[in-house]
C-alpha positions in Angstrom: 2.8 -158.0 -46.1 -0.4 -156.0 -45.6 0.0 -152.6 -47.2 -3.4 -150.8 -46.3 -6.2 -151.5 -43.9 -9.6 -149.9 -43.2 -10.9 -151.1 -40.3 -14.8 -150.5 -39.2 -15.2 -147.1 -40.9 -17.4 -144.9 -40.3 -17.5 -141.7 -42.0 -20.6 -138.9 -40.7 -20.9 -135.6 -41.5 -23.7 -132.8 -40.8 -25.7 -135.9 -39.6 -25.1 -137.9 -42.5 -23.4 -141.5 -43.2 -21.4 -141.5 -45.3 -19.6 -144.4 -44.7 -20.8 -147.8 -42.4 -18.4 -150.1 -41.3 -16.2 -150.2 -44.3 -13.7 -153.0 -43.5 -11.2 -153.5 -46.3 -7.5 -154.9 -46.4 -5.2 -154.8 -49.1 -1.6 -156.9 -49.3 1.1 -157.1 -51.0 0.8 -158.3 -55.0 -2.7 -157.1 -54.7 -4.6 -154.4 -57.2 -7.7 -153.2 -56.1 -10.8 -152.0 -58.2 -13.7 -150.0 -55.6 -16.8 -150.0 -57.7 -19.8 -148.9 -57.3 -22.1 -145.8 -58.4 -21.7 -142.3 -58.4 -22.2 -141.0 -54.7 -21.4 -144.6 -53.4 -18.6 -143.5 -51.0 -16.2 -145.0 -53.4 -13.9 -141.0 -53.1 -14.3 -141.1 -49.3 -12.4 -144.5 -48.8 -9.6 -142.4 -51.0 -9.5 -139.7 -49.5 -9.5 -141.4 -45.9 -6.2 -143.5 -47.4 -4.6 -140.2 -48.3 -5.5 -138.7 -45.1 -7.3 -136.1 -46.5 -9.8 -136.8 -44.5 -10.2 -138.6 -40.8 -12.8 -141.1 -40.4 -15.2 -140.6 -37.4 -14.8 -144.0 -36.1 -13.0 -146.6 -36.7 -8.9 -147.0 -37.9 -6.5 -146.3 -41.1 -3.4 -148.4 -41.4 -1.2 -147.5 -45.0 2.2 -149.2 -45.0 2.2 -150.4 -41.9 1.8 -146.4 -40.1 -2.0 -145.8 -38.3 -3.0 -142.4 -38.8 -3.6 -140.3 -36.0 -0.1 -141.9 -34.4 2.4 -140.5 -37.4 3.1 -137.7 -39.9 0.4 -138.3 -42.7 2.4 -136.2 -45.0 5.2 -138.4 -44.4 3.7 -141.4 -45.4 1.9 -139.4 -48.9 5.2 -139.6 -50.0 4.8 -142.7 -50.9 1.7 -142.5 -52.4 1.0 -141.4 -56.0 -2.5 -139.7 -56.7 -4.3 -139.6 -59.9 -7.7 -137.7 -59.5 -9.5 -135.3 -61.9 -9.3 -132.4 -58.8 -5.7 -132.4 -58.2 -5.4 -132.1 -62.4 -7.2 -128.8 -62.0 -4.5 -127.2 -59.7 -2.3 -127.4 -61.9 -1.3 -124.6 -64.1 -2.3 -124.8 -67.8 0.2 -123.0 -69.1 2.9 -125.0 -67.8 5.2 -127.0 -70.2 4.7 -130.8 -69.8 7.8 -132.2 -68.4 7.6 -129.7 -65.7 4.1 -130.7 -64.9 5.1 -134.4 -64.0 8.9 -133.2 -62.0 6.3 -131.3 -59.8 5.7 -134.7 -58.7 8.9 -135.3 -57.4 8.2 -132.5 -54.7 4.7 -132.5 -54.5 4.7 -129.4 -55.5 2.2 -127.2 -57.8 4.4 -125.6 -59.9 8.0 -124.8 -59.3 9.1 -121.1 -57.8 12.9 -122.0 -58.6 15.2 -123.6 -61.0 14.6 -127.4 -61.3 16.8 -129.7 -60.5 18.5 -131.3 -64.2 18.4 -134.6 -62.6 14.8 -134.5 -62.3 14.1 -133.1 -65.3 15.9 -136.2 -66.6 13.9 -137.9 -65.1 11.0 -136.2 -65.9 11.3 -137.0 -69.5 12.2 -140.5 -68.6 8.0 -140.8 -66.8 6.8 -139.7 -70.7 8.7 -142.4 -72.7 7.4 -144.4 -70.2 3.6 -143.5 -70.9 4.9 -142.7 -74.6 4.3 -139.2 -74.8 7.6 -137.8 -75.1 6.8 -135.7 -78.0 5.0 -133.4 -75.7 7.6 -132.6 -73.3 7.2 -128.9 -73.9 4.0 -128.4 -74.7 2.0 -126.2 -72.5 -0.9 -128.8 -70.1 -3.7 -127.0 -71.6 -2.9 -128.2 -75.1 -3.1 -131.5 -74.5 -6.3 -133.7 -75.2 -8.4 -134.6 -72.1 -6.8 -138.9 -72.7 -3.2 -137.4 -72.6 -3.8 -135.0 -69.8 -4.7 -138.4 -67.9 -1.3 -140.4 -68.8 0.7 -136.9 -67.8 -1.0 -137.5 -64.4 0.2 -140.7 -64.5 3.9 -140.3 -65.5 3.8 -137.1 -62.4 2.1 -140.1 -59.8 5.1 -142.4 -61.0 8.1 -139.6 -60.4 8.7 -141.0 -56.6 8.3 -144.7 -57.5 5.3 -144.6 -55.0 5.0 -148.0 -53.0 0.7 -147.4 -53.2 -1.0 -145.6 -56.5 -4.5 -144.4 -56.0 -6.2 -143.4 -58.9 -9.8 -141.7 -58.6 -11.5 -142.6 -62.2 -9.0 -141.6 -64.4 -10.6 -142.5 -67.4 -13.5 -140.2 -67.0 -14.6 -138.1 -70.1 -12.5 -139.9 -72.2 -13.6 -141.5 -75.4 -13.1 -145.7 -76.6 -10.1 -145.2 -78.1 -8.5 -142.7 -75.6 -9.8 -144.9 -73.0 -8.2 -148.1 -74.2 -4.8 -146.6 -75.2 -4.7 -145.3 -70.9 -6.3 -148.8 -69.2 -3.6 -150.8 -71.2 -1.0 -148.2 -70.4 -2.0 -149.0 -66.3 -2.5 -152.5 -67.2 1.3 -152.6 -67.9 1.8 -151.0 -64.2 1.8 -155.1 -63.2 5.4 -155.3 -64.2 5.7 -152.9 -61.5 6.4 -153.1 -57.5 3.2 -151.3 -56.9 -0.8 -151.5 -55.0 -3.0 -150.3 -57.0 -6.5 -149.1 -56.0 -8.5 -148.1 -59.1 -11.9 -146.0 -58.8 -14.4 -146.6 -61.4 -18.4 -147.3 -61.6 -17.1 -148.8 -65.0 -17.1 -152.7 -64.8 -15.1 -152.9 -68.2 -12.1 -150.6 -66.7 -11.6 -153.8 -64.0 -8.0 -154.6 -66.3 -6.6 -158.7 -66.2 -4.1 -157.0 -63.6 -7.1 -156.5 -61.3 -6.8 -158.9 -59.0 -9.6 -158.0 -56.0 -12.9 -156.0 -56.0 -14.7 -153.8 -53.2 -18.4 -153.5 -54.2 -19.7 -150.5 -52.3 -23.2 -149.1 -52.4 -25.0 -146.5 -50.4 -21.6 -146.7 -48.0 -21.0 -150.1 -47.2 -19.2 -153.0 -48.8 -21.7 -155.7 -50.3 -18.8 -157.7 -51.3 -15.2 -157.5 -51.3 -12.2 -160.2 -52.2 -10.8 -161.7 -55.0 -12.6 -160.0 -58.6 -13.7 -163.8 -60.2 -15.8 -164.4 -56.5 -17.2 -160.7 -56.2 -18.4 -159.8 -60.0 -21.1 -161.9 -60.0 -24.6 -161.2 -61.5 -26.2 -161.3 -57.9 -23.6 -158.4 -56.8 -23.9 -156.0 -59.4 -27.9 -156.1 -59.2 -27.3 -155.3 -55.0 -24.8 -152.5 -56.1 -26.4 -151.1 -59.2 -29.8 -152.1 -59.3 -30.5 -153.0 -62.7 -30.5 -156.5 -63.8 -27.1 -157.7 -65.9 -25.7 -160.7 -67.7 -21.9 -161.0 -67.1 -19.5 -162.4 -69.3 -15.6 -162.5 -69.2 -13.5 -161.9 -72.1 -10.0 -161.6 -72.2 -9.2 -161.6 -68.7 -11.8 -158.8 -68.6 -15.7 -158.2 -67.2 -18.4 -157.1 -69.2 -21.6 -156.4 -69.1 -25.2 -156.7 -70.2 -28.3 -155.1 -69.3 -31.6 -156.9 -69.6 
């Protein structure tokens, strides 16, 4: 079953072509990484999938709904989204469990009493990301890594069909990055399609099945990760010669 599709997508703003003839299809059971340099168009693709932007030309279809012919707000109820821009809209003074609970309704904060069942669900999500002890702490008091896990817990409140993550490991040290990646890798047991954006190859965990390699708004290669992640393709995308090695299901590079 096809979960999402981008067909001949062009995205042009103020005379600048940001995306050019993007083709991407993801099916159930697949987990995708969109990999490329900063400014290559990765985040724009996520905004199109979420319906926050609309293409200049081309068709976006998510969960069987064609954007422009459906209520995008209804489709978003089935999409979990993690991004730094979303985090910045949340109130750092709110307790962690309440921030997680806002994901149930896609609120940024509550202005009325929170249903008890929603609170219990939020506390359960904190258990899932191994942070139940932070439930009553203010969001702003957490470390970068803890905040990222809270955003993950929040995004899972509605049991989404698709989880979209925009550079979730950005700003994390090695320890926090690996802890977060371990948590993300465990999501392979859930019935959810993951789309993960990064410019760091080593973040591609074993759970990811497919990669779309993008540069200057064009897809260089897309498909099974073992086919796409080659030294020749990486040179095209990053303009840096590297050697590539696989270790425990993860790709690692050395710059030549």
